[in-house]
C-alpha positions in Angstrom: -109.6 31.8 58.8 -105.8 32.0 60.1 -105.3 31.9 63.8 -104.8 35.5 65.5 -102.1 35.7 67.8 -101.9 38.3 70.6 -98.9 39.5 72.0 -97.6 39.8 75.2 -98.7 43.3 74.7 -97.2 45.0 77.8 -94.0 43.5 77.9 -91.1 43.7 75.0 -91.5 41.4 72.3 -88.1 40.0 72.8 -88.8 39.0 76.6 -91.4 36.7 75.4 -88.8 33.9 75.9 -87.0 35.5 79.2 -84.7 33.3 81.4 -86.2 30.3 83.4 -85.7 32.5 86.7 -88.2 35.1 85.4 -91.8 34.9 86.5 -94.0 33.9 83.5 -96.6 35.8 82.3 -99.9 34.0 81.9 -102.0 34.7 79.1 -104.9 35.6 81.4 -102.3 38.1 83.1 -101.4 39.7 79.7 -105.0 40.4 78.9 -105.8 41.7 82.2 -102.8 44.1 82.1 -103.7 45.6 78.9 -107.3 47.0 80.6 -109.0 43.3 78.7 -108.1 44.8 75.5 -110.2 43.1 72.6 -112.9 42.4 74.7 -114.4 46.1 74.9 -118.6 46.3 74.6 -118.4 42.4 74.1 -120.3 39.8 76.3 -118.1 37.1 77.3 -118.8 33.6 77.9 -116.0 32.3 79.8 -114.6 28.3 80.0 -113.2 28.1 83.1 -112.4 26.4 86.4 -110.7 27.3 90.0 -107.3 27.7 87.8 -108.1 30.5 86.1 -106.4 33.1 88.4 -104.5 36.5 88.1 -102.9 36.9 90.9 -105.1 36.0 94.2 -108.1 36.7 91.9 -110.1 34.9 89.7 -110.6 35.8 86.2 -114.2 35.5 86.2 -114.4 37.9 89.0 -112.0 40.8 87.2 -114.2 40.6 83.8 -117.3 41.4 86.2 -116.0 44.6 87.0 -114.5 46.1 84.0 -117.0 48.5 83.3 -117.3 48.3 79.5 -116.9 44.3 79.1 -120.2 42.0 80.3 -119.6 38.6 81.9 -122.4 37.0 80.1 -121.4 33.2 81.3 -119.4 30.6 82.7 -118.9 27.3 81.3 -117.6 24.8 83.9 -115.9 21.8 83.0 -115.2 18.1 84.6 -114.7 18.9 88.5 -117.0 22.0 88.1 -115.9 25.7 88.1 -114.6 25.7 91.8 -112.7 22.1 91.2 -114.3 20.4 93.9 -116.1 17.5 92.0 -115.1 14.0 92.1 -113.7 12.6 88.7 -116.4 11.6 86.7 -119.3 12.7 88.8 -121.9 15.2 87.1 -121.2 19.0 87.5 -124.3 20.6 88.1 -125.9 24.2 86.3 -126.1 27.0 88.9 -125.4 30.4 89.8 -122.0 31.6 90.6 -122.6 33.5 94.0 -119.6 36.5 93.7 -121.1 37.5 90.2 -124.6 36.4 90.0 -123.8 34.9 86.3 -125.2 31.5 85.4 -122.9 28.7 85.7 -123.3 26.1 82.9 -122.0 22.7 83.0 -119.9 21.2 80.3 -119.5 17.8 82.4 -123.8 16.9 82.9 -125.9 16.4 80.1 -124.0 18.0 77.8 -120.0 18.4 77.2 -120.4 20.6 74.2 -121.6 24.0 74.6 -125.2 24.2 73.3 -126.8 27.2 71.6 -128.7 28.2 74.3 -125.5 28.5 77.0 -124.5 30.5 74.0 -127.2 32.6 73.3 -126.3 36.6 73.6 -122.4 36.0 73.8 -120.1 38.0 71.7 -117.2 35.8 72.4 -115.8 32.8 74.1 -112.8 32.6 76.5 -110.9 29.7 77.5 -108.9 30.0 80.8 -108.1 26.6 82.0 -104.7 25.4 83.6 -104.2 21.7 81.9 -101.3 19.1 82.5 -99.9 18.4 78.9 -101.7 15.1 79.1 -103.9 13.8 76.2 -106.4 11.8 78.9 -106.8 14.9 80.9 -110.1 16.3 80.0 -109.5 19.8 79.5 -108.4 19.9 76.3 -111.6 17.8 75.0 -113.6 20.3 76.6 -111.5 23.0 74.4 -112.2 21.6 71.3 -116.0 20.8 71.7 -115.9 24.6 73.0 -114.1 25.2 69.7 -116.7 23.8 67.7 -119.4 25.4 69.8 -118.3 28.6 69.1 -117.4 28.3 65.3 -121.1 27.0 64.8 -122.3 30.2 66.7 -120.1 32.5 64.5 -118.3 33.8 67.6 -114.7 34.3 68.5 -112.9 31.7 70.7 -110.1 33.2 72.4 -107.8 30.8 74.3 -105.7 32.5 77.4 -102.2 30.7 76.9 -100.8 29.0 79.9 -97.6 26.8 80.4 -97.1 23.5 80.2 -96.6 21.9 83.6 -94.3 18.9 82.1 -92.6 21.2 79.4 -92.7 21.5 76.1 -89.5 18.9 75.0 -90.8 16.0 76.7 -93.4 13.9 74.7 -94.0 10.5 75.1 -96.6 7.5 74.7 -98.5 5.9 71.7 -100.5 8.4 69.3 -104.2 7.6 69.7 -105.4 5.3 67.5 -108.6 6.9 65.1 -110.8 3.9 66.5 -110.8 4.8 70.3 -111.6 8.2 70.3 -113.3 9.6 72.9 -113.8 12.2 75.7 -110.6 11.0 77.3 -108.7 11.0 73.9 -109.9 13.2 71.4 -106.9 13.9 69.1 -103.9 11.8 67.4 -101.6 13.1 69.6 -99.2 11.2 72.2 -100.1 10.6 75.6 -97.5 13.8 76.6 -97.9 15.6 73.8 -95.3 18.4 74.9 -97.5 21.5 74.1 -99.7 24.5 75.8 -103.3 24.7 75.5 -102.9 28.0 73.0 -100.4 25.8 70.7 -102.8 23.0 70.6 -106.0 25.0 69.6 -104.0 26.1 66.6 -103.4 22.4 65.9 -106.6 21.5 66.1 -107.9 23.9 64.1 -105.1 23.6 61.9 -105.4 20.0 61.4 -108.9 19.8 61.3 -109.1 17.4 64.0 -112.6 18.1 64.6 -115.5 19.2 62.1 -116.4 22.9 61.1 -113.4 25.0 62.5 -112.2 26.0 59.0 -113.9 29.6 59.6 -113.5 29.5 63.3 -112.1 33.1 64.5 -109.3 31.6 66.8 -107.4 34.2 68.9 -104.2 33.1 71.3 -103.2 35.7 73.6 -99.6 34.4 74.1 -97.9 34.2 77.6 -94.5 36.1 78.1 -91.2 34.5 79.7 -92.4 30.9 78.8 -90.0 28.6 77.5 -90.4 24.8 76.1 -87.4 23.7 78.8 -89.1 24.9 81.4 -91.0 22.6 83.8 -93.8 24.0 86.3 -91.0 25.1 89.3 -89.6 27.2 86.7 -92.7 29.1 86.1 -92.4 31.4 89.6 -96.1 30.3 89.9 -97.5 28.7 93.0 -99.5 25.1 91.9 -103.4 25.5 92.0 -104.9 22.1 92.5 -106.0 21.0 88.8 -108.4 18.5 90.0 -109.1 16.5 93.4 -106.7 14.3 92.5 -103.9 16.4 91.7 -103.6 18.6 94.4 -99.7 19.3 93.7 -97.2 19.8 90.9 -95.6 16.4 91.8 -99.4 14.4 91.2 -99.4 16.2 88.0 -95.7 15.2 86.8 -96.6 11.6 88.1 -100.0 11.4 86.4 -99.7 10.5 83.2 -97.3 7.2 83.9 -99.1 6.2 87.0 -102.6 6.9 86.2 -102.7 4.7 83.7 -102.1 1.8 86.2 -105.4 2.7 88.3 -107.5 3.5 86.0 -107.0 0.0 84.1 -108.0 -1.5 87.6 -104.4 -3.1 87.6 -103.6 -1.4 91.4 -104.3 1.5 93.4 -102.7 4.5 92.0 -102.7 6.9 95.4 -106.2 7.5 95.2 -107.5 7.7 98.7 -104.4 8.8 99.7 -102.9 12.7 100.4 -100.5 12.1 97.5 -102.4 10.7 94.5 -99.9 9.3 91.5 -97.2 9.1 93.7 -97.5 6.0 95.1 -99.5 2.7 93.7 -100.1 -0.7 95.3 -102.0 -3.9 95.5 -102.4 -6.7 98.3 -100.6 -9.3 96.2 -97.8 -6.9 95.4 -94.1 -7.6 96.6 -93.0 -3.9 96.9 -89.6 -4.5 98.0 -89.0 -6.8 95.0 -90.7 -4.0 92.7 -88.6 -1.5 94.1 -85.2 -3.4 93.7 -86.1 -4.1 89.8 -87.0 -0.6 89.0 -84.2 1.1 91.4 -81.8 -1.1 89.3 -83.2 0.4 85.8 -81.4 3.2 86.7 -84.2 5.4 85.3 -83.3 9.4 85.5 -84.8 11.8 87.7 -86.6 9.6 90.0 -86.0 7.0 92.9 -88.4 4.4 94.5 -89.5 3.3 98.0 -91.2 0.3 99.4 -94.3 1.4 101.7 -97.4 0.2 103.0 -100.6 2.4 103.0 -104.5 2.1 103.2 -106.4 4.0 100.6 -109.4 5.9 102.1 -112.8 7.3 101.3 -112.1 11.1 100.9 -115.4 13.1 100.2 -115.2 14.9 97.0 -111.7 13.5 96.0 -112.0 9.4 95.7 -115.3 8.2 97.5 -114.4 4.6 96.5 -110.6 3.9 95.8 -109.2 0.3 94.8 -108.6 -1.6 97.8 -110.5 0.9 99.9 -109.7 0.4 103.7 -107.1 -2.4 103.2 -103.6 -2.1 104.2 -101.4 -3.1 100.8 -98.1 -2.9 100.0 -96.9 0.1 97.7 -94.1 1.7 95.4 -93.8 5.4 96.4 -92.5 7.6 92.9 -89.8 9.9 94.7 -89.1 12.5 91.9 -85.7 13.8 92.4 -84.9 15.8 89.4 -88.4 17.2 87.3 -85.8 18.5 84.6 -84.9 14.7 83.3 -88.0 12.4 85.0 -89.9 10.4 82.5 -93.6 9.9 83.5 -94.3 7.8 80.7 -91.2 5.3 80.8 -91.5 5.0 84.3 -95.3 4.1 84.3 -94.4 1.0 81.3 -91.8 0.1 83.5 -93.7 -0.3 86.7 -96.7 -1.8 84.6 -94.8 -4.5 83.3 -93.5 -5.2 86.8 -97.1 -5.5 88.3 -98.0 -7.7 85.2 -95.1 -10.1 85.7 -96.1 -10.1 90.0 -100.0 -10.3 89.0 -99.7 -13.4 87.0 -97.2 -15.3 88.9 -99.9 -14.9 91.7 -102.8 -15.8 89.7 -104.4 -12.6 90.1 -107.5 -12.3 87.9 -108.8 -9.7 86.3 -105.8 -8.6 85.8 -106.9 -5.2 84.3 -110.5 -4.8 85.7 -111.2 -1.7 83.3 -110.0 -3.1 80.3 -111.5 -0.5 77.9 -110.1 2.6 80.4 -106.5 0.7 79.5 -107.3 0.9 75.8 -108.5 4.5 75.8 -105.7 5.9 78.0 -103.1 4.3 76.1 -104.7 5.3 73.1 -104.2 1.7 71.4 -105.0 -2.0 72.2 -101.2 -2.9 71.5 -100.2 -1.7 74.6 -102.3 -4.4 76.5 -101.4 -7.0 73.8 -97.5 -6.6 74.7 -97.7 -6.7 78.2 -99.7 -9.4 78.2 -97.3 -11.3 75.7 -94.7 -10.4 78.1 -92.8 -7.8 75.3 -90.1 -5.5 77.4 -90.6 -2.2 79.0 -87.8 -1.0 76.6 -89.7 -2.4 73.4 -92.6 -1.0 74.2 -91.3 2.4 74.8 -89.2 1.9 71.5 -92.7 1.0 69.5 -94.1 4.6 70.0 -90.5 6.6 69.2 -91.4 6.6 65.4 -95.1 7.8 66.4 -93.7 10.7 68.6 -91.2 11.3 65.8 -93.7 12.1 63.2 -95.9 14.1 65.6 -93.2 16.3 66.5 -92.4 17.0 63.1 -96.3 18.2 62.3 -96.6 19.9 65.6 -93.5 22.3 65.3 -95.9 24.3 62.5 -97.9 25.3 65.2 -95.3 25.9 68.2 -95.6 29.7 69.8 -92.3 29.5 72.0 -88.8 28.3 71.8 
């Protein structure tokens, strides 16, 4: 069954790639402005969280008020329906007090919607703001929800949203098949450069998950989004996509700096007010690393030596690495989001950290080695770091994979 694209119905089709100065109209806004066309007479299951906004209202509240559409269930991903659950913590089932609708957890006993959750539903609608990173789990939730919809014989509608990192920057190793997990479901680079709608079409078209051939996939397109845009170009305020991504700058730094923390090598800014924009460790000579990174002339970024103390923050970072210890750190200051390359910065930072840690006989270097493999998407990255391979050589090693992915992904791109 082909993918059904729903264009921006209320706008001239020629305006779907408007100038960057104009506000992007999200898929949810397109659907709402159409009077929720395509949902008339249906009982809707909504996969969403706190980012499912239409202006100052939540999409769930709007659907609940539509006379001829019934909101039958809300399905909540990691961090919960309101986005207040810490990373990795289970999300509980419940009732949404605003609508009286049951909220089913997709990050508890099951990460895939069950038949019981979908009973009585006519369509499953997905509206979550993603950040364009393979190991950010919302796209894994989307794929499993697509599978569940296919098994239930109901359509799956994606309300498209901007990729905050843009649609041109693609970087990182493509996931090795043996490392598939909830933080890496698909053979895509760490930063994939696609919108969730485009990615949904590719998941189905490439048969990356079983049972999707007959899925009735419907994508409600945005209006006004172009691939060269980063989040500040969209005209939208940032809504925290998860507790540790409170700002766009945390999101844009996340793919490179997040791996540093998840691998256990150093603190990645959890336990501070600006996660992923700083990293540090007690053994780090921050001034030396800042000089080293600054001399590279990496585009769109500068580095500052800092000292900071990770603290426990309820619902955000209960037990960050080096809790309560004052540590040397490096602040990553994104000066130009259009040219900033987060994966390349992350590799250079990790290479420098590893050199210092090994010189100081820090053990273990990576206390979470499995997570390093899972997020990098390959065991080769760890091997190269331990062999002292230059950051430039590591980056060069993924270029062929990225180019092959770009060529394949081109068939599924909706926007120019």
